[in-house]
KEPADO-571773 format. One record per atom (N, C-alpha, C): x, z, y; atom name. Coordinates in pm, 1 decimal. Atoms other than C-alpha are relative to their C-alpha. Layout:
KEPADO-571773
{node {X Z Y} CA} ...
//
This chain:
KEPADO-571773
{node {84.3 31.0 -109.2} N} {node {13.1 -17.0 -9.3} CA} {node {93.8 0.7 144.6} C} {node {-72.7 1.3 -122.0} N} {node {286.1 79.1 251.7} CA} {node {52.5 -129.0 0.5} C} {node {-100.3 101.1 0.0} N} {node {449.6 -233.5 173.2} CA} {node {-87.6 -93.0 94.6} C} {node {104.0 94.5 -90.7} N} {node {126.6 -428.5 361.3} CA} {node {32.3 29.1 186.7} C} {node {-25.4 -53.2 -122.5} N} {node {247.6 -195.7 672.8} CA} {node {-139.7 47.2 75.2} C} {node {133.8 -15.5 -60.1} N} {node {-125.1 -124.6 724.9} CA} {node {-31.1 176.2 -35.0} C} {node {45.7 -159.2 25.7} N} {node {-123.4 250.2 602.9} CA} {node {126.8 55.6 50.4} C} {node {-98.8 -82.0 -84.1} N} {node {85.6 501.9 802.7} CA} {node {51.5 164.1 -53.5} C} {node {-3.5 -162.0 20.5} N} {node {223.3 862.8 726.3} CA} {node {-52.9 98.4 76.9} C} {node {50.0 -64.5 -60.7} N} {node {66.2 1126.9 817.9} CA} {node {116.3 118.1 69.5} C} {node {135.7 -18.0 -43.2} N} {node {26.6 1344.9 1044.3} CA} {node {-42.4 -153.6 98.8} C} {node {63.6 105.2 -96.2} N} {node {-162.0 1082.7 1303.3} CA} {node {56.3 45.2 119.4} C} {node {-60.1 -29.2 -135.5} N} {node {32.2 1078.1 1614.5} CA} {node {-134.8 1.2 100.7} C} {node {85.9 -70.1 -91.0} N} {node {-126.3 1273.4 1905.1} CA} {node {-61.1 -142.9 93.3} C} {node {32.3 89.8 -82.2} N} {node {-165.4 943.2 2125.0} CA} {node {-121.5 -78.2 -85.7} C} {node {67.9 77.7 92.9} N} {node {-335.3 760.0 1842.5} CA} {node {-149.6 78.6 21.3} C} {node {115.0 -81.9 -5.2} N} {node {-586.7 1047.6 1819.3} CA} {node {-76.2 8.4 130.0} C} {node {83.1 16.9 -116.3} N} {node {-654.6 1033.2 2178.5} CA} {node {-82.1 -118.3 34.5} C} {node {73.2 100.8 -16.7} N} {node {-752.6 692.2 2175.0} CA} {node {-108.0 -28.5 -110.3} C} {node {112.9 -5.2 114.8} N} {node {-951.1 724.4 1837.5} CA} {node {-127.4 76.3 59.7} C} {node {111.9 -103.5 -40.8} N} {node {-1142.2 990.3 2002.6} CA} {node {-56.6 -48.6 160.6} C} {node {44.1 10.3 -124.0} N} {node {-1188.5 819.0 2328.4} CA} {node {3.5 73.8 85.9} C} {node {-41.9 -81.5 -104.1} N} {node {-1069.9 1077.4 2537.1} CA} {node {20.4 -9.2 126.3} C} {node {-36.9 37.6 -141.1} N} {node {-907.5 898.8 2823.5} CA} {node {-121.0 -58.0 64.1} C} {node {136.7 71.0 -66.1} N} {node {-1241.6 706.6 2868.9} CA} {node {-72.0 101.0 -6.9} C} {node {112.0 -68.2 -53.8} N} {node {-1459.7 1006.2 2871.7} CA} {node {60.3 79.3 105.8} C} {node {-88.6 -75.7 -109.2} N} {node {-1200.9 1207.2 3097.5} CA} {node {-17.4 -106.5 151.3} C} {node {1.8 76.1 -99.2} N} {node {-1243.8 873.2 3325.5} CA} {node {-140.7 -11.6 51.3} C} {node {159.7 17.1 -30.3} N} {node {-1649.7 857.0 3296.8} CA} {node {-32.2 139.4 65.9} C} {node {68.6 -129.6 -66.5} N} {node {-1677.2 1242.2 3396.9} CA} {node {79.4 -6.8 147.0} C} {node {-33.4 -28.5 -119.2} N} {node {-1445.5 1198.1 3698.2} CA} {node {-62.8 -130.6 90.0} C} {node {49.4 96.3 -71.6} N} {node {-1629.5 870.3 3811.0} CA} {node {-132.1 58.0 36.6} C} {node {133.9 -47.7 -3.0} N} {node {-1990.3 1034.9 3745.3} CA} {node {23.6 109.8 127.7} C} {node {-35.2 -92.4 -80.3} N} {node {-1834.4 1330.8 3951.7} CA} {node {33.0 -58.9 144.2} C} {node {-20.5 62.2 -132.3} N} {node {-1729.0 1141.0 4234.8} CA} {node {-118.2 -103.8 61.2} C} {node {155.0 61.1 -12.1} N} {node {-2059.1 921.7 4224.6} CA} {node {-97.9 87.4 96.2} C} {node {77.4 -112.6 -50.1} N} {node {-2217.9 1249.7 4271.8} CA} {node {37.2 67.5 125.7} C} {node {-39.2 -65.1 -137.9} N} {node {-2032.4 1347.5 4578.8} CA} {node {66.1 172.4 -72.1} C} {node {-43.2 -121.7 41.1} N} {node {-1901.9 1663.4 4335.0} CA} {node {152.1 -9.3 9.0} C} {node {-133.3 -16.7 15.9} N} {node {-1548.9 1779.9 4368.2} CA} {node {53.3 48.5 -159.7} C} {node {-43.1 -26.0 124.1} N} {node {-1347.3 1808.6 4039.7} CA} {node {32.5 138.7 -15.4} C} {node {-7.4 -121.2 -6.6} N} {node {-1349.1 2177.5 3961.3} CA} {node {173.3 14.3 -55.2} C} {node {-125.2 3.0 59.7} N} {node {-988.7 2311.1 3901.0} CA} {node {32.6 19.8 -140.8} C} {node {0.8 15.7 149.4} N} {node {-838.2 2264.3 3569.4} CA} {node {13.5 136.8 -58.3} C} {node {23.1 -93.6 67.3} N} {node {-912.2 2501.0 3323.2} CA} {node {-138.7 92.1 -24.8} C} {node {110.2 -35.9 34.7} N} {node {-1253.6 2551.5 3383.5} CA} {node {-111.0 -34.9 -131.9} C} {node {36.3 15.4 109.4} N} {node {-1471.8 2560.8 3108.1} CA} {node {-107.1 -120.0 -26.1} C} {node {92.5 127.8 11.8} N} {node {-1763.5 2282.0 3179.0} CA} {node {62.9 -123.5 20.6} C} {node {-67.1 144.8 -36.7} N} {node {-1489.7 2014.4 3242.4} CA} {node {66.3 18.5 -120.8} C} {node {-141.2 -23.0 128.0} N} {node {-1306.5 1959.8 2882.4} CA} {node {94.2 -81.2 39.5} C} {node {-128.1 65.8 -33.7} N} {node {-971.0 1859.2 2974.1} CA} {node {37.3 -40.2 -129.6} C} {node {-36.5 51.8 107.6} N} {node {-764.2 1657.1 2738.7} CA} {node {41.9 73.2 -122.3} C} {node {-23.6 -64.9 110.2} N} {node {-640.2 1922.2 2516.5} CA} {node {-120.3 66.4 -83.0} C} {node {136.4 -65.2 50.0} N} {node {-983.7 2076.9 2463.7} CA} {node {-78.5 -84.3 -66.7} C} {node {65.9 124.9 47.8} N} {node {-1123.3 1729.5 2401.6} CA} {node {49.9 -23.3 -121.3} C} {node {-81.3 47.3 108.7} N} {node {-853.6 1663.5 2155.2} CA} {node {-27.6 99.3 -137.7} C} {node {51.4 -120.0 92.7} N} {node {-901.7 1988.9 1975.0} CA} {node {-162.4 -22.5 -74.4} C} {node {160.7 6.7 46.1} N} {node {-1300.3 1937.9 1947.9} CA} {node {11.3 -138.8 -103.8} C} {node {2.0 113.8 66.7} N} {node {-1215.5 1579.5 1838.0} CA} {node {53.0 17.8 -186.9} C} {node {-62.2 -5.9 110.3} N} {node {-950.6 1693.6 1564.5} CA} {node {-88.4 76.7 -121.1} C} {node {80.1 -83.9 76.4} N} {node {-1179.1 1969.8 1428.7} CA} {node {-95.2 -92.9 -65.5} C} {node {108.8 82.9 62.5} N} {node {-1455.5 1683.4 1364.7} CA} {node {48.3 -78.9 -94.9} C} {node {-58.6 79.6 92.6} N} {node {-1213.3 1513.2 1146.9} CA} {node {-4.5 77.1 -126.6} C} {node {10.0 -67.7 125.9} N} {node {-1170.8 1587.5 776.2} CA} {node {136.5 47.1 35.9} C} {node {-137.3 -69.0 13.2} N} {node {-904.1 1840.3 695.4} CA} {node {95.0 -96.6 -47.8} C} {node {-91.9 72.8 41.5} N} {node {-574.2 1666.5 688.3} CA} {node {106.5 41.8 -112.6} C} {node {-90.2 -45.0 88.6} N} {node {-341.2 1681.2 389.2} CA} {node {135.9 32.6 74.8} C} {node {-156.0 27.4 -56.8} N} {node {23.5 1777.6 445.8} CA} {node {68.8 -106.9 -29.9} C} {node {-92.1 116.2 27.8} N} {node {161.5 1471.8 267.5} CA} {node {-122.0 -88.7 -34.2} C} {node {110.4 99.7 -8.4} N} {node {-26.7 1156.0 305.0} CA} {node {-0.5 -130.1 60.2} C} {node {-6.7 85.7 -89.8} N} {node {-114.6 838.4 458.1} CA} {node {-142.2 -5.1 72.6} C} {node {94.6 36.1 -75.7} N} {node {-369.6 716.0 715.7} CA} {node {-7.0 -137.0 25.5} C} {node {5.4 128.3 -43.2} N} {node {-532.8 405.4 818.5} CA} {node {-120.8 -12.4 80.8} C} {node {135.6 10.9 -111.9} N} {node {-774.1 300.0 1115.9} CA} {node {-34.9 -133.3 6.6} C} {node {35.9 134.9 12.4} N} {node {-998.5 20.0 1098.2} CA} {node {-118.9 -23.4 110.2} C} {node {101.7 43.6 -91.9} N} {node {-1249.1 -119.7 1370.7} CA} {node {-63.6 -108.4 -13.7} C} {node {73.0 122.5 18.2} N} {node {-1502.2 -384.5 1409.8} CA} {node {-105.7 13.2 106.2} C} {node {72.9 9.4 -99.7} N} {node {-1643.5 -367.4 1765.7} CA} {node {-109.4 109.5 -6.4} C} {node {115.7 -95.9 21.5} N} {node {-1980.8 -202.2 1739.5} CA} {node {-83.1 -9.2 -123.5} C} {node {60.1 -1.0 125.3} N} {node {-2077.7 -310.8 1379.5} CA} {node {82.9 32.0 -92.2} C} {node {-74.6 -55.1 133.4} N} {node {-1858.5 -100.2 1153.4} CA} {node {-8.1 -31.1 -128.0} C} {node {25.6 11.2 141.5} N} {node {-2036.6 -148.1 858.2} CA} {node {-14.5 -156.8 -57.4} C} {node {31.8 135.6 45.6} N} {node {-2083.6 -539.4 845.1} CA} {node {104.0 -93.3 75.1} C} {node {-106.7 101.6 -41.6} N} {node {-1803.2 -708.6 1083.6} CA} {node {108.1 -6.9 -70.6} C} {node {-145.2 -14.7 49.1} N} {node {-1486.9 -799.7 979.9} CA} {node {71.8 128.1 85.4} C} {node {-52.7 -100.0 -62.1} N} {node {-1237.6 -519.1 1030.0} CA} {node {127.4 -27.9 58.3} C} {node {-118.1 37.1 -4.4} N} {node {-929.7 -506.5 1227.4} CA} {node {82.6 151.8 -37.1} C} {node {-61.8 -102.0 61.7} N} {node {-655.8 -274.2 1097.5} CA} {node {131.3 53.2 122.5} C} {node {-78.9 -52.3 -103.2} N} {node {-458.4 -46.5 1367.9} CA} {node {111.9 55.9 -33.0} C} {node {-133.7 -65.8 31.1} N} {node {-97.7 20.8 1339.9} CA} {node {18.2 72.4 130.6} C} {node {-9.2 -109.2 -123.5} N} {node {-130.6 169.8 1700.0} CA} {node {-115.3 -42.6 89.4} C} {node {118.7 13.6 -71.5} N} {node {-403.6 195.8 1932.4} CA} {node {46.9 -40.0 157.6} C} {node {-13.9 25.4 -160.0} N} {node {-368.6 56.8 2304.7} CA} {node {-108.4 50.6 96.9} C} {node {140.2 -29.5 -72.8} N} {node {-738.4 136.6 2398.4} CA} {node {-69.7 79.3 -91.4} C} {node {82.5 -91.2 91.5} N} {node {-1004.8 342.6 2257.0} CA} {node {-86.3 -82.8 -71.3} C} {node {76.9 84.4 108.4} N} {node {-1231.4 202.8 1957.2} CA} {node {-122.5 42.9 25.3} C} {node {124.6 -47.8 -3.4} N} {node {-1600.2 208.3 1978.4} CA} {node {-48.6 79.0 -117.0} C} {node {33.9 -66.8 144.2} N} {node {-1658.6 249.7 1591.9} CA} {node {154.7 -16.3 -73.9} C} {node {-89.6 -28.1 72.9} N} {node {-1408.0 356.4 1365.0} CA} {node {-11.0 27.3 -166.5} C} {node {-17.5 -75.9 109.9} N} {node {-1316.2 392.1 1000.4} CA} {node {117.6 52.2 -42.3} C} {node {-117.1 -67.4 46.2} N} {node {-1047.7 649.9 908.4} CA} {node {16.2 28.0 -125.8} C} {node {-25.2 -24.8 141.4} N} {node {-891.6 654.1 577.9} CA} {node {107.2 102.0 11.0} C} {node {-95.9 -113.9 -6.1} N} {node {-681.6 959.4 485.2} CA} {node {41.6 -9.8 -186.8} C} {node {-22.5 -13.1 137.5} N} {node {-507.1 906.1 129.7} CA} {node {83.4 132.2 -6.4} C} {node {-45.9 -129.1 10.7} N} {node {-436.5 1258.6 36.3} CA} {node {94.9 -10.1 -158.2} C} {node {-66.6 -37.5 100.6} N} {node {-101.5 1267.0 -201.9} CA} {node {-26.0 108.3 -122.1} C} {node {15.4 -127.2 52.0} N} {node {-149.1 1606.4 -372.2} CA} {node {-122.4 8.3 -53.4} C} {node {116.2 -9.6 50.6} N} {node {-510.1 1593.5 -436.3} CA} {node {-78.7 -136.2 -69.4} C} {node {11.8 128.6 26.5} N} {node {-495.6 1214.4 -544.5} CA} {node {-130.8 -59.6 43.6} C} {node {98.3 44.6 -22.3} N} {node {-789.3 1130.2 -343.0} CA} {node {-3.3 -82.3 127.9} C} {node {-17.8 41.2 -133.3} N} {node {-896.1 920.9 -50.3} CA} {node {-141.2 24.5 60.8} C} {node {90.5 -68.6 -73.7} N} {node {-1107.2 1054.8 220.9} CA} {node {-30.0 -116.5 120.0} C} {node {8.7 95.7 -93.6} N} {node {-1287.7 826.7 481.3} CA} {node {-101.1 55.2 76.5} C} {node {123.4 -41.0 -98.7} N} {node {-1451.0 902.2 799.3} CA} {node {-38.1 -110.7 53.9} C} {node {70.0 98.6 -62.5} N} {node {-1689.7 665.1 968.8} CA} {node {-62.6 53.9 131.6} C} {node {83.1 -59.5 -109.4} N} {node {-1788.0 713.1 1324.5} CA} {node {-25.7 -118.8 92.8} C} {node {84.3 80.2 -78.5} N} {node {-2020.6 529.8 1557.5} CA} {node {-9.8 71.2 143.4} C} {node {57.5 -69.8 -129.8} N} {node {-2082.3 555.9 1921.3} CA} {node {-91.0 -93.4 103.6} C} {node {79.0 93.5 -88.1} N} {node {-2354.4 424.2 2099.7} CA} {node {-76.4 101.3 137.3} C} 
//
């Protein structure tokens, strides 16, 4: 599988997780909404604005438990993850609408799959 270059070793890199979780996009949207409403962004650390680390932690908690040793692969297909042809991502330069995350757990000899859609 790794010969094809489509499976990558765990852990999933932080920047990959940020884009997979659409965190930069969410932060930009919150800032645009607040600016449009004439609101000032509160000082960093206030609870009602989830900053990058808090958002990343929340996203990582939503993923399946990651094994210590294994491989992962992320595929996307625009907004039709179940039917459209998939693109395998070695890195993410932007966020993905929908994705399939495959995690191969070497110890347990199992494949864990997470499918996420955002509408």
